[in-house]
C-alpha positions as CSV (number, residue, x, y, z in Angstrom):
1,X,193.4,9.8,-25.7
2,X,192.8,6.7,-23.7
3,X,189.5,5.1,-22.3
4,X,189.7,3.5,-18.9
5,X,187.0,1.0,-17.8
6,X,188.5,-0.6,-14.8
7,X,188.6,0.9,-11.3
8,X,192.2,-0.1,-10.7
9,X,193.2,1.8,-13.9
10,X,191.9,5.2,-12.7
11,X,194.8,7.3,-11.1
12,X,193.8,7.8,-7.5
13,X,195.2,11.3,-7.0
14,X,193.8,12.5,-10.4
15,X,190.4,11.1,-9.5
16,X,190.4,13.0,-6.2
17,X,191.7,16.1,-7.9
18,X,188.8,15.9,-10.4
19,X,186.3,15.7,-7.6
20,X,187.8,18.9,-6.0
21,X,188.0,20.9,-9.2
22,X,184.8,19.9,-11.1
23,X,181.9,22.4,-11.0
24,X,179.5,19.4,-11.2
25,X,181.2,17.1,-8.7
26,X,179.1,15.0,-6.3
27,X,179.7,12.4,-3.7
28,X,178.3,9.8,-6.0
29,X,181.3,10.1,-8.3
30,X,183.9,9.5,-5.6
31,X,186.0,6.4,-5.0
32,X,184.1,5.9,-1.8
33,X,180.8,5.8,-3.7
34,X,182.2,3.3,-6.2
35,X,183.5,1.0,-3.4
36,X,180.2,1.3,-1.6
37,X,178.3,0.2,-4.8
38,X,180.8,-2.6,-5.1
39,X,180.1,-3.8,-1.6
40,X,176.3,-4.2,-2.2
41,X,175.3,-7.7,-3.4
42,X,172.5,-6.4,-5.8
43,X,174.6,-3.6,-7.4
44,X,177.2,-3.9,-10.1
45,X,179.3,-0.8,-10.3
46,X,181.0,0.6,-13.4
47,X,183.4,3.3,-14.2
48,X,184.5,5.0,-17.4
49,X,187.3,7.5,-17.6
50,X,189.1,9.4,-20.4
51,X,192.7,10.5,-20.1
52,X,194.6,12.9,-22.4
53,X,198.4,12.8,-22.3
54,X,198.2,10.8,-19.0
55,X,195.8,13.3,-17.4
56,X,192.3,12.2,-16.3
57,X,189.8,14.6,-18.0
58,X,186.4,13.2,-17.3
59,X,184.9,10.2,-15.4
60,X,181.6,8.4,-14.9
61,X,180.7,6.2,-12.0
62,X,177.4,4.3,-11.8
63,X,175.8,1.0,-11.1
64,X,173.7,-1.7,-12.7
65,X,170.6,-2.9,-10.9
66,X,167.4,-4.9,-11.5
67,X,164.6,-5.7,-9.1
68,X,162.5,-8.7,-8.1
69,X,162.3,-12.1,-9.8
70,X,163.6,-13.1,-13.2
71,X,161.0,-11.4,-15.4
72,X,160.8,-8.2,-13.3
73,X,164.6,-8.0,-13.1
74,X,164.9,-8.5,-16.8
75,X,162.5,-5.7,-17.5
76,X,163.9,-3.3,-14.9
77,X,167.7,-3.8,-15.5
78,X,169.1,-0.3,-15.6
79,X,172.3,1.7,-15.4
80,X,172.1,4.6,-13.0
81,X,174.5,7.5,-12.9
82,X,173.6,9.3,-9.7
83,X,174.6,13.0,-9.8
84,X,175.8,12.9,-13.4
85,X,179.3,12.4,-14.9
86,X,182.4,14.2,-13.5
87,X,183.5,16.9,-15.9
88,X,185.6,20.1,-15.7
89,X,185.8,23.3,-17.6
90,X,188.8,21.8,-19.3
91,X,186.9,18.7,-20.5
92,X,186.7,18.9,-24.3
93,X,183.7,18.0,-26.4
94,X,185.7,15.2,-28.0
95,X,186.7,13.8,-24.6
96,X,183.1,13.8,-23.3
97,X,181.9,12.3,-26.6
98,X,184.4,9.5,-26.4
99,X,183.4,8.7,-22.8
100,X,179.6,8.7,-23.6
101,X,180.2,6.5,-26.7
102,X,182.2,4.0,-24.6
103,X,179.7,4.0,-21.8
104,X,176.7,3.6,-24.2
105,X,178.3,0.8,-26.3
106,X,179.7,-1.2,-23.3
107,X,176.5,-1.1,-21.3
108,X,174.1,-1.7,-24.1
109,X,174.1,-5.5,-23.7
110,X,173.8,-5.3,-19.9
111,X,170.8,-3.0,-19.3
112,X,167.6,-1.7,-20.8
113,X,168.4,1.9,-20.3
114,X,171.0,4.3,-19.0
115,X,170.0,7.3,-16.9
116,X,172.0,10.2,-15.6
117,X,170.2,11.8,-12.7
118,X,171.9,15.2,-12.7
119,X,172.4,17.1,-9.4
120,X,174.2,20.0,-11.0
121,X,173.9,22.2,-14.1
122,X,174.9,20.2,-17.2
123,X,173.6,22.7,-19.8
124,X,177.0,23.5,-21.2
125,X,177.3,19.9,-22.3
126,X,173.7,19.2,-23.1
127,X,174.2,19.2,-26.9
128,X,176.9,16.6,-26.7
129,X,174.8,14.2,-24.6
130,X,172.0,14.6,-27.2
131,X,174.3,13.9,-30.1
132,X,175.3,10.7,-28.4
133,X,171.7,9.5,-28.0
134,X,170.9,10.8,-24.5
135,X,167.6,12.7,-24.5
136,X,167.1,15.4,-21.9
137,X,164.2,14.8,-19.4
138,X,163.1,17.8,-17.3
139,X,163.3,17.2,-13.6
140,X,163.3,19.5,-10.6
141,X,165.3,19.7,-7.4
142,X,165.9,22.0,-4.4
143,X,169.3,23.4,-3.3
144,X,169.4,24.9,0.1
145,X,171.9,27.4,1.5
146,X,173.6,25.9,4.5
147,X,176.5,28.4,5.0
148,X,175.3,28.8,8.6
149,X,172.5,27.6,10.8
150,X,171.4,31.3,11.1
151,X,170.9,31.3,7.3
152,X,169.1,27.9,7.5
153,X,166.7,29.0,10.2
154,X,166.0,32.4,8.5
155,X,165.0,30.6,5.3
156,X,162.5,28.3,6.9
157,X,158.9,29.0,6.3
158,X,156.9,30.1,9.4
159,X,155.1,26.8,9.4
160,X,158.2,24.7,9.1
161,X,160.0,26.7,11.8
162,X,157.0,26.3,14.2
163,X,156.8,22.5,13.6
164,X,160.5,22.0,14.2
165,X,160.3,24.1,17.4
166,X,157.3,22.2,18.7
167,X,158.7,18.7,17.9
168,X,162.0,19.4,19.7
169,X,160.3,21.2,22.6
170,X,158.0,18.2,23.2
171,X,160.8,15.7,23.5
172,X,162.0,14.6,20.1
173,X,165.8,14.4,19.6
174,X,168.0,14.4,16.5
175,X,170.7,11.8,16.6
176,X,173.0,9.6,14.6
177,X,172.1,5.9,14.7
178,X,174.3,4.2,17.2
179,X,173.0,0.6,17.0
180,X,171.8,-1.9,14.5
181,X,168.4,-1.7,16.2
182,X,168.3,2.1,15.3
183,X,168.8,1.3,11.6
184,X,166.3,-1.5,11.7
185,X,163.6,0.8,13.2
186,X,164.5,3.5,10.6
187,X,164.3,0.9,7.8
188,X,161.0,-0.4,9.0
189,X,159.5,3.0,8.7
190,X,161.1,3.6,5.3
191,X,159.9,0.3,4.0
192,X,156.3,0.9,5.0
193,X,156.5,4.3,3.3
194,X,157.7,2.8,0.0
195,X,155.2,0.0,0.1
196,X,152.1,2.2,0.8
197,X,152.9,5.5,-0.9
198,X,156.1,5.7,-3.0
199,X,155.5,2.3,-4.6
200,X,159.1,2.1,-6.0
201,X,161.8,-0.4,-5.3
202,X,163.6,0.1,-2.0
203,X,167.1,-1.4,-1.4
204,X,167.3,-4.1,1.2
205,X,168.5,-3.3,4.7
206,X,172.0,-4.4,3.8
207,X,172.3,-1.1,1.8
208,X,171.7,1.0,4.9
209,X,173.9,-1.0,7.2
210,X,176.8,-0.6,4.9
211,X,176.1,3.0,4.1
212,X,176.2,3.8,7.8
213,X,179.7,2.4,8.0
214,X,181.2,4.9,5.5
215,X,183.2,7.9,6.6
216,X,181.1,10.3,4.6
217,X,177.7,8.9,5.4
218,X,175.4,8.2,8.4
219,X,171.9,7.2,9.3
220,X,170.3,10.1,11.1
221,X,167.3,9.3,13.4
222,X,164.5,11.2,15.1
223,X,164.0,9.6,18.6
224,X,160.9,10.1,20.7
225,X,160.2,8.2,24.0
226,X,163.2,5.9,23.3
227,X,161.9,4.9,19.9
228,X,163.0,5.9,16.4
229,X,160.1,7.6,14.6
230,X,161.9,9.0,11.6
231,X,165.2,9.3,9.9
232,X,167.4,10.0,6.9
233,X,170.1,8.2,4.9
234,X,172.6,11.0,4.6
235,X,175.9,11.4,2.6
236,X,178.2,14.3,2.4
237,X,180.9,15.5,-0.1
238,X,183.6,17.0,2.1
239,X,183.2,20.8,2.5
240,X,180.8,20.9,-0.5
241,X,177.4,19.3,-0.4
242,X,175.2,17.2,1.9
243,X,172.6,14.9,0.4
244,X,169.2,13.7,1.5
245,X,169.3,10.2,-0.1
246,X,166.3,8.6,1.8
247,X,164.0,10.2,4.4
248,X,161.0,9.0,6.3
249,X,158.8,9.6,9.4
250,X,155.8,8.2,11.2
251,X,153.9,11.3,10.6
252,X,150.4,9.8,11.0
253,X,151.3,8.3,14.4
254,X,153.1,11.4,15.8
255,X,151.2,14.2,14.1
256,X,152.3,16.8,16.7
257,X,156.0,15.8,16.6
258,X,156.5,16.1,12.8
259,X,159.1,13.4,12.4
260,X,159.6,13.8,8.6
261,X,160.2,17.5,9.0
262,X,162.6,16.8,11.9
263,X,164.5,14.1,9.9
264,X,165.0,16.5,7.0
265,X,166.1,19.3,9.4
266,X,168.6,16.8,10.9
267,X,170.3,16.4,7.5
268,X,170.3,20.1,6.9
269,X,171.8,20.7,10.3
270,X,174.5,18.0,9.7
271,X,175.4,19.8,6.5
272,X,175.8,23.2,8.0
273,X,177.7,21.8,11.0
274,X,180.1,20.1,8.5
275,X,180.9,23.5,6.8
276,X,179.2,22.4,3.6
277,X,177.6,25.4,1.9
278,X,174.7,23.5,0.2
279,X,172.2,20.8,1.0
280,X,170.8,18.8,-1.9
281,X,167.2,17.4,-1.6
282,X,168.0,15.0,-4.5
283,X,164.8,15.5,-6.5
284,X,161.5,17.3,-6.5
285,X,159.6,15.7,-9.4
286,X,158.7,16.7,-12.9
287,X,157.7,20.3,-13.9
288,X,154.0,21.0,-14.2
289,X,153.1,17.7,-12.5
290,X,151.6,18.0,-9.0
291,X,153.9,16.4,-6.5
292,X,153.2,16.6,-2.8
293,X,156.9,15.9,-1.9
294,X,157.9,19.1,-3.8
295,X,155.5,21.2,-1.7
296,X,156.9,19.6,1.5
297,X,160.5,20.4,0.5
298,X,159.7,23.9,-0.6
299,X,158.9,25.0,2.9
300,X,162.6,24.6,3.9
301,X,163.4,27.7,1.9
302,X,165.6,26.2,-0.8
303,X,166.1,27.3,-4.4
304,X,164.1,25.4,-7.0
305,X,166.4,24.3,-9.9
306,X,165.9,22.2,-13.0
307,X,169.0,20.2,-13.9
308,X,167.1,17.3,-15.4
309,X,168.2,13.9,-16.4
310,X,169.7,12.3,-19.5
311,X,168.2,9.1,-20.7
312,X,169.5,6.7,-23.3
313,X,167.2,3.8,-24.1
314,X,169.2,0.9,-25.2
315,X,166.3,-1.4,-26.1
316,X,163.1,0.8,-26.7
317,X,160.7,-2.1,-27.1
318,X,161.7,-3.8,-23.9
319,X,161.9,-0.4,-22.1
320,X,158.3,0.5,-23.0
321,X,157.1,-3.0,-22.2
322,X,158.9,-3.0,-18.9
323,X,157.6,0.5,-18.0
324,X,154.0,-0.6,-18.6
325,X,154.6,-3.9,-16.7
326,X,156.1,-2.1,-13.7
327,X,153.2,0.5,-13.6
328,X,150.7,-2.4,-13.5
329,X,152.6,-4.1,-10.7
330,X,152.8,-0.9,-8.7
331,X,149.0,-0.3,-9.1
332,X,148.2,-3.8,-8.0
333,X,150.4,-3.7,-4.8
């Protein structure tokens, strides 16, 4: 058994094959995702793989990131594994254990905590994560059937169906951003949403400019009277899944056009038109905690799932202090 920790050491064809054959594959574990993280100035990508007799058996791709000035960055330095590690039915308990141990031990000195934000069912491997110090955190999500647009439209709630019809009838259009100005308008709306409501860190505009350049990604926009009034940062795993990474809309300014609903519908439509059978909303909050976004997403007719997250706290005292500090900052802003 061999541990690989450098991108150049991972066999390209085996990496791609693992993506195709894994029941928990996601775009965020692809070579394209790694290279995208590597292109962003404020992200530091990492990769950990395990081979057995020369064959790649499991893989983890993620990135290190911190926010703000020196103190805030120190207290928020984290390792994020979007989607969860890349495993197959042939991955053994020992292979996964070795990868998690290597990941945990190597990242410990570089971050406060490690979080795997699962987008698929990791229950068969849950006990191994827990033995390696990764606690399970319940978290909800919606998966939507996009095998055809007929299926999509039949699953929409009456309210959602009516709003989409009205918005398109009254002049809104769903498009792919074609200019830097389109992305700037989208980012301005998204930034305002994060500052006023979400109150969580938002990547700089650089992130979205570079994302839009990828083969498997795009910035989708809702246009009305020649202006962008909503949009989505969208990525797609070929023939498998489309993802709603970031979405926004000027809903208060255009109440009868429903830009956020149209932006989400644009991503769903793009997924169905790409012959991907599933659209992933990428999160719907914690169970038993009221969350307006979950209610919004539910009206698109998806299936509510709980695939949770795995959290390893490398430095508990700093983690708890940082969590309190960031909550105070969010409430002040």
